[in-house]
N, C-alpha and C positions, 0 to 999 in steps of 0.2 A: 449386871442386868438382872432384873427381877423376873419372877415367873410370869409367863405370858400364855394365856389360853384363849383360843378363839372358838366361837360357836356360831354357826350359821343355821338358820332354822326355816322350816316351811311347815305351816300348820293349816288345817282347813278352817273354814269360818266357824264350825261348830265344836272343834276340838282344840285343846291346848297342848303344848309340848309336855307339860306336867301330866296331862291325862295319858299321853302315850307312855311316858316313863312309868307312871303309877300302874297302868294296865299291865305292862310287862312284868313288873315286880309281883303284882297280885296273881296274875295268871300263871306265871312261871313257864311260859311257852316261848316259842321262837318268834313271836310277833316282833317285827322290827320297830323298836322304839327309839333307838339312837345308835350311832356308830362313833367310834373313837379312832382317831389317827394319832399315833405316837411317832414322831419323827426321830429316827436314830440312824440316818444314813451318812452322817458326817464323819470326818476322819479323826477328829479330836486331836489334831497335830499341835495346836497351841498349848495343850496340857503338857506336852513333852514327856509323857510317861510311856509311850509306845503301846498304849491300850486305850480303847474308846472310853470316854467318860461314862457312858451308859452301862458299861460292864464292870465298873469299879464296885467293890463290895460295900454294902450299906444295909444296916438293920436286918441281918440274917439273909439277905438276898443280894440284889445289885441295885444300882441307881435306876435301871430300867424297870425292875420289878417293883421298886418302891413307888415310882411314878404311876405305873399301871395300877397298883393296889389302891392308891388314892381314889381313882375313878371307879374301880370295880366295887369298892366299899361304899360308894355314894349313889350309883345309879346302875341300872341294867343296860347292857349293850348287846345288841344282837350280833354286831360285827366289830372286831378290833383289827385295824390294819397297822402294822409296824413297818415303817420304811427302813430298809437296811442297805448297807453297801453291796456292791456286786458280790455274789456268792457268800453273802453274810447271814443267810437265814438260819442256818444251824447254830452258829455262835450266838445269835440273838435269842433263839429259842432256849438254848442252854442257860443263858443268863437270866431270861425271864423266869424260868422255872427253878432258879436257885432258891426262891422263896416258896416253900412247900405249900403255902396257902393259895397261891395263884391258881393252881389247877382246880381247886374247889370253887374259887371265886368265879372262874370262867363259866362253869356249869354249861348252859346251852349257848354260850357265846361262840361264834365262829371266829377263829383266829387266823389272820392272813399275814404273811411276810412278803412284802413286795420290794423290788429293787427301787431305791431312791435315785437321786441324780446328783449332779455337782453343786446344786444350790438347794436350799430348803424350799424355796418357792417351787422349783421343778419337782422336788420330792413330794410335796403336798399335792401338786397337780396330778402326779402319777397315782397317788392314793385316792384322790377324789374321782379321777377317771375310772379307776377300778371299782370304787363303790357305786358310781353312777350306773354300772352295768348290773348290779345285784341288789340294790335297795329301792323301795318305792318312794314316791314323792313325799309321803308323810313321814319324814325322818329328819332328825337333827344330826349334825356332824360336829363333834368336838375335836379340836386339833390342839395338840400339846407337844412341846419339846421334851422328849424323854430324858434329856440331860438335866432337867429341872424337876427333881423329885419331891419338892416340898410344897406343892400345890395342896391347899386344904380342901376338905369337904365343903366348908362354907363358901369358899370361892367358887367351887364347881356349882353348888346349889344356887348361889346368887347369880351366876352367869346364866344358868338355865332359866331362872326367873326373869332376868333382863331380856333374854332372847324371846321368851314368851311375850313379853310386853312390847318389845321394839322390833322383833324379827331377826336381830343379830346382836351380838355383844362381844366386847373385848375388855376384860378386866385389866387394870394397870395397878401395880403396886409401887409405892414410893420406895426408893432404896437410898 
């Protein structure tokens, strides 16, 4: 299965999603320009390694940190929500910060670990419900499977641009 990223967007008539993202970068403030959900609540049992895919080592960090880094190096996020298994927040946090650059890249981003569910759909619902309580209407939400670390900056940028144009976007990559 290829990398899958979904973005849903809401923008006012006078502002574009790109405006919000650019404003966040330029101002360097906590203005909410975008939120990122990384799904990592699955059990990874099909791998048969006794360890979650997201926590496997990769590029001086973990699969989780590599996936997060792709987004953090591409756009500013006021909130990042990582869905985790029951009682899994500390292990997820440890694996996210295996990459020493992550802390610096997060800067003024609020990081949240929330309990996922038995399906990805329910985990995403939990994350969106959480975000709905803390973010304004003028926000886009990117959703990405944290076990897919090779999403490119170009895919992220193109998806944001498509969201701006169409209101929502889902990139698909041939495999």
